[in-house]
C-alpha positions in Angstrom: 30.7 14.1 50.8 29.7 10.8 49.2 26.3 11.0 47.7 24.7 7.7 47.0 23.4 7.6 43.4 19.9 6.2 43.0 18.9 5.1 39.5 16.0 7.2 38.4 13.2 5.5 36.7 12.0 7.2 33.6 8.5 8.6 33.8 5.8 6.5 32.2 5.1 7.4 28.6 1.9 9.3 28.1 -0.9 7.6 26.1 -2.4 9.5 23.2 -6.0 9.7 22.0 -5.1 7.3 19.2 -3.7 4.8 21.8 -6.9 5.0 23.7 -9.0 4.5 20.5 -6.9 1.5 19.5 -7.5 0.0 23.0 -11.3 0.6 22.6 -11.2 -1.4 19.3 -9.3 -4.2 21.0 -11.8 -4.3 23.8 -14.8 -4.4 21.5 -13.1 -7.2 19.5 -12.6 -9.2 22.7 -16.3 -8.6 23.6 -17.3 -9.9 20.1 -15.1 -13.0 20.6 -16.9 -13.7 23.9 -13.8 -13.0 26.0 -15.5 -10.2 28.0 -19.0 -9.8 29.4 -21.0 -6.6 28.7 -20.3 -5.4 32.3 -16.5 -6.1 31.9 -16.5 -4.3 28.6 -18.1 -1.2 30.2 -15.7 -1.2 33.1 -12.7 -1.5 30.9 -13.9 1.2 28.5 -14.0 3.6 31.5 -10.5 2.6 32.5 -9.2 2.9 29.0 -10.6 6.4 28.6 -9.2 7.5 32.0 -5.7 6.0 31.3 -3.0 8.6 31.2 0.0 6.4 30.5 0.8 3.3 28.4 1.2 1.3 31.6 -2.3 2.2 32.8 -3.6 1.5 29.3 -1.8 -1.9 29.0 -3.3 -3.0 32.3 -6.8 -2.7 30.9 -6.1 -5.6 28.5 -3.3 -7.5 30.2 -5.3 -10.7 30.4 -6.4 -10.5 26.7 -4.5 -12.1 23.8 -2.2 -9.7 21.9 -2.8 -8.4 18.5 0.5 -9.5 17.0 0.9 -11.3 13.7 1.3 -14.7 15.4 -2.1 -14.3 17.0 -3.7 -13.5 13.7 -2.3 -16.6 12.0 -3.2 -19.1 14.7 -6.1 -21.4 14.2 -8.0 -20.2 17.2 -11.7 -20.0 17.1 -13.1 -16.7 15.9 -15.6 -14.6 17.6 -19.2 -14.8 16.7 -19.5 -11.3 15.3 -17.9 -9.0 12.7 -19.1 -5.4 12.8 -18.2 -2.3 10.8 -19.6 1.2 11.3 -18.8 3.6 8.5 -15.7 1.5 7.9 -14.4 -1.8 6.5 -14.1 -5.1 8.2 -12.5 -8.3 6.9 -11.9 -11.8 8.1 -9.6 -14.0 6.0 -6.7 -16.5 6.3 -6.6 -19.5 8.6 -9.3 -19.4 11.2 -12.0 -21.6 12.7 -15.5 -20.5 11.8 -18.1 -21.1 14.6 -21.4 -22.8 13.7 -23.1 -19.4 13.8 -21.4 -16.2 12.6 -22.9 -12.7 12.1 -21.6 -9.8 10.0 -23.1 -6.4 10.3 -21.9 -3.5 8.2 -23.3 0.0 8.3 -22.2 2.3 5.5 -19.0 0.4 4.7 -17.6 -2.8 3.2 -17.2 -6.3 4.6 -15.3 -9.4 3.5 -15.7 -12.9 4.9 -13.2 -15.1 3.2 -13.7 -18.8 4.1 -11.3 -20.3 1.6 -8.6 -21.1 4.2 -10.9 -21.3 7.1 -11.9 -24.4 9.1 -15.7 -24.9 9.3 -16.5 -26.2 12.8 -19.9 -27.6 11.8 -21.4 -29.5 8.9 -23.8 -26.6 8.5 -22.4 -23.2 9.1 -25.0 -20.4 9.5 -23.9 -17.0 8.5 -26.2 -14.0 9.1 -25.4 -10.8 7.2 -26.9 -7.3 7.6 -25.7 -4.7 5.1 -27.1 -1.2 5.4 -25.9 0.9 2.5 -23.0 -1.5 2.3 -21.4 -4.2 0.2 -20.5 -7.5 1.9 -18.6 -10.2 0.0 -18.5 -13.9 1.2 -16.0 -16.1 -0.5 -16.4 -19.8 0.0 -14.0 -22.6 -0.8 -14.7 -25.0 -3.7 -16.7 -28.0 -2.9 -18.9 -26.3 -0.3 -22.7 -26.1 -0.9 -24.0 -22.6 -0.5 -27.6 -21.9 0.5 -29.0 -18.3 0.6 -32.1 -16.6 1.7 -33.1 -13.1 2.4 -33.2 -9.8 0.6 -30.4 -8.3 -1.6 -28.3 -11.4 -1.6 -26.8 -13.2 -4.6 -24.7 -16.3 -5.0 -22.4 -17.3 -7.8 -20.9 -20.8 -7.1 -19.5 -23.0 -9.8 -19.8 -26.7 -10.0 -21.8 -29.2 -8.0 -20.5 -30.0 -4.5 -19.9 -33.7 -3.7 -22.3 -35.6 -1.6 -21.9 -34.8 2.1 -20.2 -31.5 1.4 -20.2 -28.9 4.2 -23.0 -26.3 3.9 -22.7 -22.6 4.3 -26.2 -21.2 4.9 -26.3 -17.5 4.4 -29.3 -15.4 5.6 -28.8 -11.9 4.5 -30.6 -8.6 4.4 -29.2 -5.7 2.3 -30.8 -2.3 2.3 -29.4 -0.1 -0.4 -26.4 -2.5 -0.6 -25.4 -6.0 -1.7 -24.4 -9.3 -0.3 -22.5 -11.5 -2.6 -21.6 -15.2 -2.0 -19.1 -16.7 -4.5 -16.4 -19.2 -4.8 -13.9 -17.1 -6.7 -12.6 -13.6 -6.9 -13.2 -11.9 -10.2 -10.3 -10.0 -11.5 -11.1 -7.0 -13.8 
């Protein structure tokens, strides 16, 4: 008796809680970048939490850019928000800074490094809220820094040339600090 052999497909790999959590972070980042509407975010969160396999989980973000190193190094425009909740958040390297950018940190730390960034506007407006947090903003040399708000300090050396780009920082720190500077101090 000749029994025809059928190749069996391996069962789909099960997704872990950590896999689902990483997908939630990816979805929230896509929302902050303006890639998803609030309704789309809510729908995809439900799908991610219900996903049992990697295939189902991957389908949730199939139309979103990957999170590989090549994506992080490209000069694509950044989102408009940077948020950390009891955690750290950083943005550094080559990236395009939109005309308006907001950083919110609750009980954590934040870094906004503009030294290798491309400022899209002559005046870049950065809003920072630091609740029991420290947020550090590093600007490139030759940029004029203007600050306003509560709990914000600036240490920028040298006079910027005429027509230099402006980084206007409006910050509010409660039991925390917001520091704008043009160099990293090494202890």
